[in-house]
N, C-alpha and C positions, 0 to 999 in steps of 0.2 A: 757628370751627376752620379753615375753608379759608384765611382770611387768615393765621392763625398758621402753618399749614403752608407757605404761600407765602413768608412772611417768613423762616421757618426755612431753607427751601431756598435762598433768596437769600443769607442769611448764610453758609451753607456754601459756596455757589458763590463767594462773595467770599474766604473764608478758605482753602479747600482748594487752589486753584491757586497761591496765594502760597506754599503749603507742599507716623499712625495715631493713639485719642487719647492723646498722650504728654504727661505733665505735665513741668513745668520741673524738671529734676533738680538744677540748681544751687541752686534755692530750698530744697531740703531742708537745706542747711547754714545758712540764715539763722536767727537767734535768735528773731525775732518774726513769722514768716510765718503769716498768718491761715489760709491754705488748706493747711496741712501735712497735714491728714487726707486729702487727695486722693492723697498719696504713701504715707502710712502712717496708717491710721485710728487707730492706737494711739500716735500721736506725743505727746511729753511735754506735759502740762498744767502751765503755769507762768505766772507773772506775775499781775497783777491781773485780776479779772473784767471782761469786755467783751462787747458785742454788735456784730454787723456785718450789713450789708445791701448787696447789689450787684445791679445790673440792667443789661440791655442788653449792651453789649460790655465791661462792667467786668471780666469774667473771660473772657479769650480766649486760647487757646493753639493753636499749629499747629506741625507738624514735618514734615520730609521727609528720611529717610535713604536713601542710595543708594550703591552701588559701581559703578553702570553708567557706562561711559564711551563717548561717541561715538567710533567708529573714526576713525583718522586717514586722510584721503584725500590721495592724491598724484596730481596730474593727469598725471604722467608715465605712470601706469598705462594711461591711455586711448591713449597713443601707443605704448608699448612692450609692452603686454599686462598683464593683471591676473588673479591667481588668487584663489580663495576664501580661501586661507590668508593672503594679504596683507591681505584685508579683516578677518579675525578676529584679527590679531596683537595688537591692543590691547584686546580684550575682557577683562574680569575673569572670575574663576572663577564667581562667584555671580550677578552681574547682577540684583540685588534692588533694588526701589524700594518704599519704604514711606511714602506720604503719609497724614497724619492731621490732623484738625482737631477742635476742641471750642469751641463757642460757648455761653456761659452767658446764658440769658434772665432768670434770677432766682435769687438765693441769699440766705439769711439764717441766722443762728445765734447761739449764745451760749456763751461759756466761763465756767464758774464756778470755785469753789475746787478741786473734785475731779471735775468732769464737763464735757463739751462735746457740744452737739448742733448739727446743721446740716441744712438742706434746700437742694437745688439742682434747678433745671430747666434741663437742658442739651440741646443738639443736637450729635450727634457723627458724624463721618465716619471710617471705619476702612478702609484699603485696602492691598492688597499685590499686587505684581507680581513674579514669580519666573521667571527664564529663565536657567538655568545655561548655562555655555559649551558643554555637550554639545548643547544645542538649536541653537546657532549653528554648531557644528562640522560639522553635516551640510549646511550651506549651501555645498556644495562645487561651485562653478561657476567657469568661466573667462570672461574677456572678452578676445577677440582682435580686433585691428583689421581682420583679413580675414574671419574666420568669424563674428564677433559673439558672442552668448551661446551657451554650450554646457555640457552636463553630461558631464564626461569618462567617468564610469562608467555613464551611462545611467540612473541612479537617484539619488534623494536622499531624505532623511528628517528628521523633526523629532521631538523628544521632550521631555517634562518641562517644560512651561511652564504657569504658573498665574496667574490674575488673579482677585482677590476685591475686592468693594466693598460696603460696608454703610453706610447712613445711617439713623440712628434717633434718636428723642427719648428722653431719660433723665430719670427722676424719682428723685433720690437722697436717702435719709434716713440720716444719720450720727449715731453716738453713741459717745463715748469715756468711759472711767471710770478714775480713778486709784485703785489699790489699795495702801494703805500709802504708803510713801515711795519704793518701788523699782520698782513695776510699773504700767504703763498699758496697758490693752487697749481695742480699739475695732473697730467694723465699720460698713460702709456697705451698705445694701440698695438695689438699683436696680431699678425697674420700667421696662421698655423697650417702646417702640412703634416698630415698623419702618416706615420711610418708603420705602426703596429697597434692594434686594439684587440682586447680580449675581455670578455665579461661572462661571469657565471653566477647565477642567483638560484639557489636551491631554497624554495619556500617551504616545501614539505615533502617528506618521503617516509612512508610507513610500510613495513613488511610483516606479513603473517605467515608462519610456517603451517602449511596444510597437511603435508605428509612428507615422506622421505625424498620425493622428487619435485614437488610443486610448492611454490611460494606465491602468495598473493600480495601485489604491490599497489600502493597509491603514490603517485609522483606528480609534483608540480614544480617545474624548473624552466629557466630560460638560459640559453647559451648563445654567445655572440663572438665571432672571430673576424677580424679584418686584417688581411695580409696579402700583399701582391705575390708572395712566393707560393701560395697554395690555393687551389680551387677544388671544391668538393661537388661531385655530381649528385643528381637527385633521381628518384624512381617513384612510380605510383605503387602504393601498397595499401590494400583495404580501403580504397577510396580516398586516400590522403597522399600528398606529395611529401616524401621523406628524404633525408640525406642518405646517400649510399656511399659509405666510406671505402668501398672497393673501387670507386671511380674517383680517384684523386689525381689531379694534374698539377704540375709545378710551373710557376712563371718566373719572371725576372724581378730584380729589385726595383722598387718604385714606391710612389706615394699612394696611399689608399684612403686618405681623408683630407678634408678641407675644413678650416675653422677660423674663428675670429674671437679675440679676447680683448678685454678692456680693464685697465687699472685706473682708479680715481683716488685722489687724496688732497688733503689740505693741511696746513698748519696755521695756527692763530696765536698771536702774542697779545693776550689781554692786559698784561701788566709787565713791567720791566723784569726780565729774568725768567718769566714763566712762558713756556711754549706748549700749546695743546695741539694734538693732531689726530686725524682719523683717515683711514684708507680702506678701500675695497679692492681686492686684487683677484685676478683670474675670473672675472665675470664674463662668461662666454661659453662656447661650445665647439665641439668637433663633429662634423658630419662624416660618418664612415661608410665606405662601400663594403658590403658584407661578403666575406667568403662563406661564413655560416651565420645565419640569423634564424634560430629555431627555438622550439619549445617542446617539452615533454610534459604532457598533461593527460592523465588517465586515472581511473579509480577501479579497484577490485579486478585488476588484470592478473590472470594466472601466468606466471613466468616460469619456464623450465629451461631457458637458454639465454645467454647474455644479450644477444642482438634484440631479442624481444623486449628486454628491460629498457634499453637505451635507444628506443626508436624515436628519432628526432624529426619532428614535423617542421616543414619550412614555413616561416612566418610570411606575412603578406608583403612586408617592406624589404627591398633590397638594400636600402640605406638606413642608417640609424644615427640619430643625433644624440650625443652624450655631452653633458655640461662639464666644464672644467671644475677642478677642486678649489672652490673659492677660499679666500682668506679675508678676514676682517680684523683690522688692527685699530686699537684706540691707545693713545699715548699721552703722557704728560712729562715735561722735563723742566727742572728748575735749576738755574745757574746761581750758585751761591754768591750773595752780595759781597762777602768779605774776600772772595778769591774767584776771579772770572774763569780760571782754568779748572774749576771743580763743579760738577753738576750731578744731580740726582734725578732719576727718571723711573717711570713705570710704563710697561708695554703689555697690553692684553691681546691675545690672539684667539680667534674663533674659527674653527673649521668643522666639517661634517662630523669627524670622529675625534677631533682634538680641541681641547680648551686649555688655555694657559694664562697665568699672570706672572710677569717677570719684572723684578726690580733691579735697576742697575746704577752703578756709580762710575763716573768717568773722570779721568784726570788728564789734563794737558799741561804738563810742566814746561814744555817748549812749544814753539809755534809749529814745528814740523812733526810732532809725535803726540799721539793720543792713545791712552790705554783705558780699558773698561773691564769691570767685573760685574757679574749678575747672578742672582739667585731666583729660581722660579718654582712655582707649584702648578702641576698640570694633572690631567686625568690619568697619566701614567706613573706619576711619582714626583720627585723633586730633582732639580738640576742646579748645578753651578756652572757658570760660563765665564769665559775670558776672551778678550780680543785686543789687538794692538794694530794701529795704523801709522805708518811712517811715510811722510811725503817730503822727500828731499829733491833738490833740483834734478829734473829729468826722469824721476822714477817714483812710483807709489807702491808700497808693499803692505798688504793686509794679511794677517793670520788670525783666525778666530775659531773658537770651539764653544758650542752651546752646552756641552755636557762634560763636566769633570767628575761628577758623582753619579755612580750607577747603583741602583738598588736591586735587590734580588728579583723583584717582580717587574722591572722596567729597564729597557735599553733605549737610550735616546742620544744619538751621536750626530752632530752637525759640525762641518768644518769647511773652510774656504781659504784659498790662497789667490790673491789677485795682484798682478803687476801691471801698472799702467804707466805710459810714457807721455 
């Protein structure tokens, strides 16, 4: 088990920096995509019966959506003076970064005439960083070539910044069933084992310069860490139990959380050629054992050394439940009456920090190959996507990319390669 955990962590380490877990949405338009149940568990059951198996990196996806832009630096500022407003001029309103990755260790399944089942063993990494422009707008300082750094008002503040990271192992059981000729329903049940959890929420921080040595702070923040590798001791101070970071012990690799997830979906054929669908993914939670679960809350505290500023009080709960990053998909697909191998579709996606509408066109010139292209508009910008799926005797190969067009204020990359036997 230690070896499995180590390998899983290394795979995530490899995948995540290159890129929350986001499935390839352009793949939803393909006619013969094997893993369509990951986008909608009730995706249509059609074609001849088949079985599939994939292992290792045969099913890998990663993505990173962001509207964060590095500010434009002008070296003339250092000669002629620089204000905080100059620095903030190019920041976007949201400043959201959403890195996600999913690595499949093993999967297998079978689709019959009226039913489909599948099993997957995955490792997933789901992360979110949110720092609205209000957070940076309080970064109001000036740089002057004579006086150096200064805070014109004598005070500064920061608010509403959030960072969340969860890495967990997932065991997925999927089943879909076709009812009559018009309706297909399905669901995925997921058993989760937490590997690492981290959360930081800074609600408010204000600082007032009183004199050359003392600064007065107001702080309101929550911090959470779950890891089997580290344990932080506590100490009583001023009538409160606080974390003592001089008392850190290290443990062994292991699981630190347990959870449950559920995906639900259906597709409906109200008329010949038209398919409507809806799915709700990652409805569930992880319950984490806390290495750190604390808060920093005080007003008008005089601070003259760092430890006094970041005094972290222990929260009442030693475990903390965190919900998964849900996905809601609504879709429509129309197969052209003049050519059954051509279809046009639309897929909308809703997440906590992500909204998108994607239109796709799919072409299946031969029975074993399907290609798709898509264009989307989302709260990070616009995207072009492409995907191809080839199912030849004994092997299925899929390659896809949700982003071919990158704008100045948006980076949105998703890709996957799947080989199934």
